[in-house]
C-alpha positions as CSV (number, residue, x, y, z in Angstrom):
1,M,0.0,-0.1,0.3
2,N,1.4,3.2,-1.0
3,K,0.1,6.3,1.1
4,T,1.5,9.1,-1.6
5,I,-0.1,7.5,-4.6
6,I,-3.5,6.7,-3.0
7,F,-3.5,10.0,-1.4
8,R,-3.4,11.8,-4.7
9,E,-6.2,9.7,-5.9
10,L,-8.6,11.1,-3.0
11,S,-11.1,12.9,-4.0
12,F,-12.8,15.6,-1.5
13,K,-16.0,17.6,-1.7
14,T,-17.5,20.3,1.1
15,V,-20.7,20.8,1.5
16,R,-22.7,21.7,4.8
17,S,-22.7,19.9,7.8
18,S,-26.4,19.3,9.4
19,G,-26.8,20.4,13.3
20,N,-26.9,23.3,14.9
21,G,-24.9,26.1,14.2
22,G,-27.3,28.8,13.4
23,Q,-26.3,31.7,11.1
24,H,-22.8,30.5,10.7
25,I,-23.8,26.9,9.3
26,N,-25.9,28.9,6.4
27,K,-22.5,30.4,5.2
28,V,-20.1,27.7,5.6
29,A,-19.4,24.2,3.9
30,S,-17.6,22.9,6.3
31,K,-18.6,19.0,6.0
32,V,-16.1,16.9,4.2
33,V,-16.8,13.7,2.2
34,L,-13.8,11.7,1.1
35,N,-14.3,9.3,-2.2
36,F,-12.3,6.6,-3.3
37,F,-12.4,4.7,-6.1
38,I,-10.7,0.8,-5.0
39,Q,-10.6,-1.3,-8.1
40,T,-9.1,2.2,-10.2
41,S,-6.4,3.0,-7.5
42,Q,-3.1,2.1,-8.4
43,G,-1.5,2.7,-4.9
44,L,-2.8,-1.0,-3.9
45,S,-1.9,-3.8,-5.4
46,K,-4.5,-6.8,-6.5
47,S,-4.5,-8.9,-3.1
48,E,-5.3,-6.1,-1.2
49,K,-7.7,-5.0,-3.4
50,E,-9.7,-8.2,-2.7
51,L,-9.3,-7.8,1.1
52,I,-10.2,-4.7,1.3
53,L,-13.8,-5.0,-0.9
54,K,-14.8,-8.3,1.7
55,N,-13.3,-6.6,4.7
56,L,-15.3,-3.1,4.3
57,S,-18.2,-4.7,1.8
58,N,-20.8,-2.7,3.6
59,K,-19.0,0.4,3.7
60,I,-18.4,0.6,-0.2
61,S,-21.4,1.2,-3.0
62,C,-22.3,-0.6,-5.7
63,N,-20.0,1.6,-7.9
64,G,-16.8,0.1,-5.8
65,V,-16.4,3.9,-3.7
66,L,-15.6,4.0,-0.7
67,R,-17.3,7.2,0.9
68,M,-16.1,8.7,4.1
69,S,-17.8,11.9,5.5
70,A,-16.7,14.6,8.3
71,Q,-18.1,17.3,10.4
72,S,-16.8,17.1,14.2
73,T,-15.5,20.1,14.0
74,R,-16.7,24.1,12.6
75,S,-13.0,23.9,10.4
76,Q,-13.1,22.4,7.0
77,H,-9.3,21.5,7.0
78,R,-9.4,19.5,10.4
79,N,-12.3,18.1,9.2
80,K,-10.2,17.3,6.1
81,E,-7.6,16.3,8.6
82,L,-9.4,14.2,10.3
83,V,-11.1,11.9,7.4
84,I,-8.2,11.3,5.7
85,I,-6.9,9.9,9.5
86,R,-10.0,7.7,9.5
87,F,-9.6,6.5,5.6
88,F,-5.8,5.3,6.3
89,S,-6.9,3.5,9.4
90,L,-9.7,1.9,8.2
91,L,-7.8,1.0,5.3
92,A,-4.9,-0.4,7.3
93,Q,-7.3,-2.9,9.4
94,A,-8.9,-3.8,6.7
95,T,-5.7,-4.9,5.0
96,I,-4.6,-7.0,7.9
97,I,-5.3,-10.6,7.3
98,S,-6.7,-12.1,10.0
99,K,-4.9,-15.9,11.7
100,P,-7.3,-18.4,11.6
101,R,-8.9,-20.2,14.7
102,R,-6.9,-23.0,16.0
103,K,-9.4,-25.7,17.6
104,S,-8.1,-26.2,21.5
105,L,-7.6,-29.3,22.5
106,Y,-10.0,-31.5,24.5
107,N,-8.6,-32.5,27.6
108,K,-10.6,-35.3,29.4
109,K,-9.3,-34.7,32.9
110,L,-10.6,-31.1,32.9
111,H,-13.9,-32.2,31.7
112,Q,-14.0,-35.2,34.1
113,K,-13.3,-32.5,37.2
114,R,-15.7,-30.4,35.9
115,L,-18.6,-33.1,36.2
116,K,-17.1,-34.4,39.4
117,A,-18.3,-30.3,40.5
118,K,-20.8,-30.1,39.0
119,K,-22.5,-33.0,40.4
120,H,-20.9,-32.7,43.5
121,L,-23.1,-29.1,43.9
122,S,-26.5,-31.2,42.7
123,E,-26.1,-33.3,45.8
124,K,-25.3,-30.5,48.0
125,K,-28.7,-29.2,47.1
126,D,-30.3,-32.5,46.7
127,I,-30.1,-32.1,50.9
128,R,-31.6,-29.0,51.3
129,K,-34.8,-29.8,49.7
130,K,-37.4,-31.4,52.0
131,L,-38.4,-34.6,51.8
132,R,-41.9,-35.4,50.6
133,F,-43.8,-38.4,52.7
């Protein structure tokens, strides 16, 4: 993954953010929307693209566009920085190959010990019950 090439492939759009803000929010487009076309990217290898498409399938549109936005601050530049940081951390997380789960070994001695403890607790509770004649 080449971050400098990917950074050049990003496209940004600024729009008015939602929420409170009074007159200020009607004048300023502080929300930043980041678009990234995964299939046409030169900064990602084929295997990385496959991993991203598989792991981020719920965040990718049908056109193969990964879209993210940030509107938490009033500053457009700060929102742009935030969305870039979130984008690269999401890509890094999506390209990590998870290790396959190793099946735990079945230990007969522990199984017997657990059953013995259950039996002991059951007998203890049976003693507490009232006898019916």
